[in-house]
C-alpha angles and dihedrals in degrees: 000000000000127000145167105206138136089236092072092054094048089054090051088056090054089052093053096263122121099050092176094066091039088058091046091054091048087052091049091054098041092050093059127101120239090260093050091049090051091051092048090051090049091054090048091052093048089051091054089053089051093050092049088049088057089055092254131137106235088203097058119109110277094028102056092091097030093098089053093047093048092047091050091048093050093046093048092043092053099038089118089083089070097044127086125208095221090059087058102043096039110108092011097092112102132191115242113195096202093063120091125209091256129070133247144162133291108298094022135079111313091015122188118267120201133186112196138196100021103172113215141159133209139180116252110238093214099054108009091237119133118248129198124243136191107198129197119189130187135175140175111228120231139179093037093288137112131189129233106267095228088061091067089059093044094051091050089050092053093061095039089058092071132072101283153181115210098240093046091048091053090048094049094048093049093046093047094051093046093050097043104044098028097221127171088252145338132216125195126183121183127190107194132188126198124187117245120242112253093256090058099041115117109261099183114130096250098045115132131182120246139244121234095283100033102059098165110164094028127104105259130195132176115200137172143191131189141179141192118000089356092060095056116109116254089012110161090209090073088055090050088052091054093044091055090051090051089058086072093045091261101141114197120154128197106275094024094108125093091032090155123043121230091251092062099038098091113051090212089073092050092048092055088069112018101039103029090117089062122042096005089059088064094049115095118241122246110284095024117110113249098200146010089270088072094242109149129218087244091055091052091052090047087053091055091048088053089054091053090050093048090053090058096256129131106241089200092061103120093239091057101041092097096035096096090052092048094047095049087046088057094046093051088070086072095061109122110269119247092204111136104214099188088191098181090063097052118133123231129222120232097223129057097181097103115163128245094051092270099112115040140159120224105182100294096345115104114196132191114187139192100019100172121225141168123202140166124248110236093208096058107011088237125129127260120189142173142106138310123218115197129191128179142169121234130187090211102075115217093020114116137173112254112257093231090059091054089048090056090048090052091045094050095057096037093053095080138055104297149162118222096242095054092044088055093049095045093052090048093051092047094054092040089058087067099039107028092182100082140327132183125188128186122185121194114190147164115222118209087206085071092064094045134036090072091290097097097179096158115197097017114145131203125211124191127180133196124189128189134178121351093359089066090059103029108076094180094055091047091048093050091053094048090048089053089057092047092049091049094049092047090051093052095039 
């Protein structure tokens, strides 16, 4: 099996490899005040309670440093609470002789300035999962001064690094820029993407998971905020702002913003009512033990409340009252599955000519593509999601495993704390136990830990592969299967 995944590097750190990041972590701890250290330890203690509530042993290999990683991610992802806009903008205002005291239009005195495609992430205040943001900021200079362009991005980052709701985030960025640089007007447009909860993820056979700018299957919202001359009705400057975005193929029309109301932005709110008979039925009620460790559901919610408090938030704030419930609800998806696969007794379908190109027969190679999954990274307690492609060799030509059976196999291994490399290997071994001739499994996934934890590589994708039996020695067979995936991805791209 080969892989390029952050999980491998984290394991190296636990084995004493990767000294550079070890030193960085020591520096992060040593640079904290006593109060900050106490808050970090409180988050780590809370994470241990959550792991125990999931039936896990926090001391097992792979989880020993998870509380530290999660605490570090939360603290870095909410560092905006400790930052002040005036400290960023101060000293970054520059006189510009060509600008008069009045305001004008793009190309004239006081012309519009726009910074596009600022990639950010923030933590959803309703469920504590990170969400992706593409931010566009414009302002009309006034008073013969302009601001350093990087400061627009930095101010937006300050407010994104707090527990947020998209519309409030847009309003806070706009207000902070207007009050700090004193322009004639400010415009902010945000396109935000929030991962679906597993119960609401698309499960049709040809579902794929998106790149940064093709977030199909995600909750999306487009919001805006404006001030000064850009807030005036029928103001042509707003049209100029949208026109300058369109030059980079960012198509926003008047009236496009606020496409999704605040109540429907976070899928956890929707699930409380529309899907309560599904996942909620599995979640233990308050006071009931959620695992053999004796940790109750109420104790897990109290642990999340402790995390909110340690981050400097007020858990009683009305927007955060249900957050512990929503976060625990998400984590409960990672409880080890009790599904008994009984793989040796699986039935086989007679036909492998399933439509949509997701089930094909290439000579003796049977391939099932684009099985969607969502799992939870055991290193950071953040979701990773994507698709699984499975190929296998069978002596009985024309006999195939039913797709629904393979979906159950994938779900059973994804429905627990995982790393992508292990998930890939486990699926391959399970299928190989039925057809011990040859199996190949490819997993393509997006990791939310890659847009948080200070890495912020929005849109990155990880691929892992596991080969067993004949596929490990037959380069032609392996190449044929990989080409099938490439052709399928190209047809859907």
